[in-house]
C-alpha positions in Angstrom: 19.0 4.8 4.4 15.6 4.3 6.6 12.1 5.8 6.1 11.3 8.6 8.8 8.3 8.4 10.8 7.3 11.7 10.9 3.7 10.9 11.8 2.2 8.2 13.7 0.8 6.3 10.7 0.4 2.6 11.6 2.6 1.7 8.3 5.5 2.9 10.1 4.9 0.4 13.0 4.1 -2.4 10.9 7.3 -1.8 8.7 9.4 -1.6 12.2 7.9 -4.7 13.5 9.0 -6.6 9.9 12.3 -5.5 10.6 12.8 -2.4 8.6 14.8 0.5 10.2 12.6 3.3 10.5 13.7 6.6 12.1 12.0 9.1 14.6 11.8 12.6 14.0 14.2 13.2 16.7 16.6 11.0 15.8 16.7 12.0 12.2 17.1 15.8 13.2 20.6 14.4 15.0 22.0 13.2 11.3 23.8 15.3 8.9 22.1 13.7 6.1 19.6 15.2 3.0 16.2 15.0 3.2 14.0 13.7 0.4 10.3 14.0 0.2 8.2 11.8 -2.0 4.3 11.8 -2.4 2.0 8.9 -2.7 -1.5 9.1 -4.1 -3.0 6.0 -3.1 -6.1 5.4 -5.2 -6.7 1.5 -4.0 -10.1 0.3 -2.5 -10.4 0.4 0.9 -9.8 -3.6 1.6 -6.2 -2.8 -0.1 -5.8 0.8 1.2 -3.3 -0.4 4.1 -1.5 -3.1 2.5 -0.7 -0.7 -0.8 0.9 1.7 1.7 3.4 -1.0 3.3 3.8 -2.4 -0.1 5.3 1.1 -1.5 6.9 2.3 1.6 9.0 -1.0 1.5 10.5 -0.4 -1.7 11.3 3.3 -0.6 12.7 2.4 2.6 14.8 -0.3 1.1 16.9 2.1 -1.1 20.4 2.8 -0.6 21.0 6.6 -1.7 22.3 8.5 1.7 19.0 10.3 2.1 16.2 10.4 4.8 12.9 9.6 3.2 9.8 11.3 4.0 6.8 9.9 2.2 3.4 11.8 2.1 0.6 9.7 1.5 -2.8 11.6 0.2 -5.9 10.6 -2.1 -8.3 12.2 -4.4 -11.7 13.0 -4.8 -14.2 10.4 -6.7 -13.1 7.2 -4.8 -15.8 5.5 -2.8 -14.7 5.3 1.0 -16.3 3.5 4.0 -16.2 4.7 7.3 -13.1 2.9 8.5 -11.0 3.6 5.8 -12.4 7.4 5.6 -11.0 7.7 9.0 -7.8 6.3 8.4 -7.5 8.9 5.5 -8.3 11.7 7.6 -6.3 10.9 10.4 -3.0 10.1 8.6 -2.9 11.6 5.0 -2.3 14.9 3.9 -4.7 16.8 1.7 -3.3 17.6 -2.0 -3.6 21.3 -1.3 -0.7 20.8 1.7 1.2 18.4 -0.8 0.9 21.4 -3.4 2.3 24.2 -0.9 5.1 22.0 0.6 6.3 20.5 -2.5 7.5 17.2 -3.4 11.2 15.6 -5.0 9.1 12.1 -6.4 5.4 11.4 -6.7 4.4 7.7 -6.9 0.8 7.1 -8.1 -1.0 3.9 -7.2 -3.2 1.6 -9.0 -7.2 2.0 -8.5 -10.3 -0.2 -9.1 -12.6 1.2 -12.3 -16.3 0.7 -12.8 -16.1 2.3 -16.6 -14.1 0.9 -19.6 -13.2 4.5 -20.5 -11.1 6.2 -18.3 -12.5 9.7 -18.7 -15.8 8.4 -17.5 -14.5 7.4 -14.1 -15.5 9.8 -11.3 -11.7 10.2 -10.1 -10.6 11.3 -13.5 -10.5 15.1 -13.1 -9.0 15.2 -9.7 -6.6 12.5 -10.8 -5.6 14.4 -13.8 -5.3 17.8 -11.6 -2.4 16.0 -10.0 -0.6 15.1 -13.1 -0.8 18.7 -14.3 0.7 19.9 -11.1 3.4 17.2 -11.0 4.3 17.1 -14.4 5.4 21.2 -13.8 6.6 21.0 -10.1 7.8 17.2 -9.3 11.1 15.7 -10.6 9.8 12.4 -11.4 6.3 10.5 -11.4 6.3 6.8 -10.9 2.9 5.5 -12.1 1.8 2.0 -11.2 -0.5 -0.2 -13.7 -3.8 1.9 -13.9 -2.3 4.9 -13.5 0.0 4.3 -16.4 -2.8 3.7 -18.4 -4.4 7.2 -17.1 -1.5 9.3 -17.2 -0.6 7.6 -21.0 -4.3 8.5 -22.3 -4.0 12.0 -20.8 -0.8 13.0 -22.2 -1.3 11.3 -25.4 -5.0 10.9 -26.2 -4.3 7.4 -26.9 -6.3 4.8 -25.0 -5.8 1.5 -23.3 -7.1 -1.5 -24.9 -9.0 -4.1 -23.4 -7.7 -7.6 -24.1 -10.8 -9.6 -23.7 -9.5 -11.5 -20.8 -7.2 -11.0 -17.6 -3.7 -11.0 -17.8 -2.9 -12.5 -14.3 -0.2 -14.0 -12.9 3.9 -14.0 -12.7 5.8 -13.4 -15.9 9.1 -13.5 -17.3 10.9 -10.3 -18.6 13.9 -8.9 -20.0 15.5 -5.5 -20.0 15.6 -4.3 -23.4 17.4 -1.1 -23.2 20.2 -1.8 -20.6 22.0 2.0 -21.2 19.1 3.6 -18.9 20.5 4.0 -15.6 17.2 2.9 -14.3 17.7 -0.8 -15.1 21.5 -0.5 -14.1 22.8 -3.3 -12.1 19.7 -5.5 -11.9 19.3 -9.0 -13.6 18.8 -8.8 -17.4 15.6 -11.3 -16.8 13.6 -11.2 -13.9 9.9 -12.2 -12.9 7.0 -9.5 -12.2 3.6 -9.8 -11.3 0.5 -8.5 -13.6 -3.2 -8.2 -12.9 -5.1 -6.5 -15.5 -7.7 -6.8 -18.2 -6.4 -3.8 -20.1 -2.5 -2.8 -22.1 -0.9 -0.4 -23.6 1.0 -1.9 -26.5 4.8 -1.4 -27.4 3.6 0.3 -30.6 1.7 2.7 -28.8 4.3 4.0 -26.3 7.0 4.0 -28.9 4.5 5.9 -31.3 4.1 8.4 -28.5 7.9 9.1 -28.0 8.5 6.6 -25.1 11.5 4.5 -24.2 10.8 1.0 -23.6 12.9 -0.7 -20.9 11.5 -3.8 -20.1 9.0 -6.2 -21.7 8.1 -9.7 -21.4 6.9 -12.0 -24.7 3.8 -12.9 -22.8 2.9 -10.0 -20.8 3.8 -7.1 -22.9 5.7 -4.1 -21.6 6.2 -3.6 -18.0 8.6 -0.9 -17.7 9.1 2.4 -19.5 10.0 5.9 -19.4 8.9 9.2 -20.8 10.7 11.1 -23.8 12.9 13.0 -21.3 13.8 9.6 -19.9 13.1 10.5 -16.2 10.2 12.9 -16.0 7.5 9.8 -15.6 8.1 6.2 -15.3 5.4 3.7 -16.5 4.6 0.5 -15.0 2.3 -2.0 -16.3 3.3 -4.4 -13.9 3.1 -4.7 -10.2 6.7 -4.8 -8.8 5.2 -3.8 -5.3 3.0 -6.8 -5.0 3.4 -9.2 -1.6 4.2 -12.6 -1.8 0.6 -13.4 -1.3 -0.8 -10.7 -3.1 -2.2 -12.7 -6.0 -3.1 -15.5 -3.7 -5.4 -12.8 -2.1 -7.2 -12.2 -5.5 -7.6 -15.7 -6.2 -9.3 -16.2 -3.1 -11.5 -13.3 -3.9 -12.5 -14.6 -6.9 -13.2 -17.9 -5.8 -15.5 -16.4 -3.0 -16.7 -14.6 -5.7 -17.9 -17.8 -7.5 -19.4 -19.2 -4.5 -21.4 -16.4 -3.8 -23.1 -16.3 -7.5 -20.7 -13.3 -8.6 -18.9 -14.9 -11.5 -20.2 -18.1 -13.3 -17.2 -19.7 -14.1 -14.6 -20.8 -11.6 -11.5 -18.6 -11.6 -8.6 -20.3 -13.2 -5.0 -20.2 -11.5 -3.0 -17.2 -12.0 -0.2 -18.2 -14.5 3.4 -19.2 -13.4 2.7 -18.5 -9.8 1.3 -21.9 -8.1 3.1 -24.8 -7.8 2.3 -28.3 -8.3 1.7 -28.9 -4.8 -0.2 -25.8 -4.5 -2.4 -26.8 -7.5 -3.2 -30.1 -6.1 -4.3 -28.4 -2.7 -6.5 -26.0 -4.7 -8.1 -28.1 -7.0 -9.1 -30.4 -4.3 -10.8 -27.3 -2.3 -12.6 -26.2 -5.5 -14.1 -29.5 -5.5 -15.2 -28.9 -2.0 -16.5 -25.7 -2.6 -18.6 -26.3 -5.7 -20.0 -29.4 -3.3 -21.0 -27.1 -0.9 -22.3 -24.5 -3.0 -24.7 -27.2 -4.5 -26.0 -28.1 -1.3 -26.5 -24.8 0.1 -23.6 -25.2 2.9 -21.0 -22.7 4.2 -17.9 -22.7 2.2 -14.9 -24.9 3.7 -12.1 -22.7 5.0 -9.5 -21.6 2.4 -6.3 -23.7 2.9 -4.4 -20.2 3.0 -1.7 -21.3 5.4 -1.2 -24.5 3.8 -0.5 -22.6 0.2 1.4 -19.6 1.7 4.4 -22.1 2.7 4.9 -23.5 -1.2 4.8 -19.8 -2.6 8.0 -18.2 -3.8 8.7 -14.4 -4.5 10.8 -13.9 -7.4 10.6 -10.4 -8.3 11.1 -8.5 -4.9 15.1 -8.2 -5.2 14.7 -6.8 -8.6 12.0 -4.1 -7.4 13.9 -3.2 -5.0 17.0 -2.4 -7.1 14.6 -0.2 -9.6 13.3 1.8 -7.1 16.6 2.3 -5.4 18.0 3.5 -8.9 14.7 5.6 -9.5 15.4 7.6 -6.2 18.8 7.9 -6.9 18.4 9.6 -10.2 15.8 11.7 -8.5 18.7 12.7 -5.8 20.8 13.3 -8.6 18.7 16.2 -10.1 16.5 17.3 -7.8 16.8 20.7 -6.3 17.3 21.2 -2.2 13.8 23.2 -2.2 11.5 20.6 -3.0 9.1 22.9 -4.3 11.8 23.1 -7.1 12.0 20.3 -9.5 15.4 20.8 -10.7 18.9 22.0 -10.0 19.6 25.6 -11.8 21.9 23.6 -14.2 19.7 20.6 -15.4 17.6 20.5 -18.5 14.1 19.6 -17.8 13.9 18.1 -21.3 16.7 15.9 -20.7 17.6 15.9 -17.0 19.7 13.0 -17.4 21.8 14.4 -20.2 21.0 11.0 -22.0 20.9 10.1 -25.7 19.6 6.6 -26.4 
């Protein structure tokens, strides 16, 4: 069922223009359908703030449960903001205090850019852990993306992520390794997921902490795991929310950083993402760019339009299916009162009643 545009957040308008069904509050009131309230803690930097909104809102809005989804975006202190992004947040986002007062059925936590190797040294660490502490007692399930996975895992277990010495960057093949969990029910046994990170939490660390690994890649490591109770925390190391062009945008940014002298080496291609045709286009562009840099000329125009028509999205359908399953599982056990995480008969230590 559709999202409900309960505020005038521009993301709702953008998604409606893409063809996604978005209900007005007035129309929603005339439907005898249960509401679910999903929080979205957006920690992404200014340039990706609204794009990340759209990515996660799309995945929630594509779910099938007979539910009206109200998404409540908010952010935390310790994240540098420019004037435009701050104005967007002040106009459209809720405060964490309001979120705590009203309650949530589920919570999505985005990734973030970091400036320190040790996550506890980040300015946003304390505000983030305060959200984690509240959500673990008051929200049915928390879904963490990439950096949020590393942060909550370290905060919960004391086990820090490991710097790999290189950037894991590209689109990688994955397999479901625990098919009995309903989170991966009715999805492909093999599918692709984008990754973009320098750090990793390894399978052996997750299993030592009691997590159940559900999906992993021979190249990229664990993508999807769940907490020992099988639902309260869902950990993603990859980026199933990425748009088709997200990695292209990252590659373009790194190319421009090289041109401006912010990185010494010319960036390699993201793995398993570009076709041969795209490789030829971008190799030629690289030659032109390096020539312009040596001569002190402005950079040639990046051939984004020419490249985009060759890109494939090989992960979106599976991402939608996993989010659909996650929201459906929350629906089965959460209380109608969103300030209460479970119905009275549900065991918080094993809300799904599983024995895997």
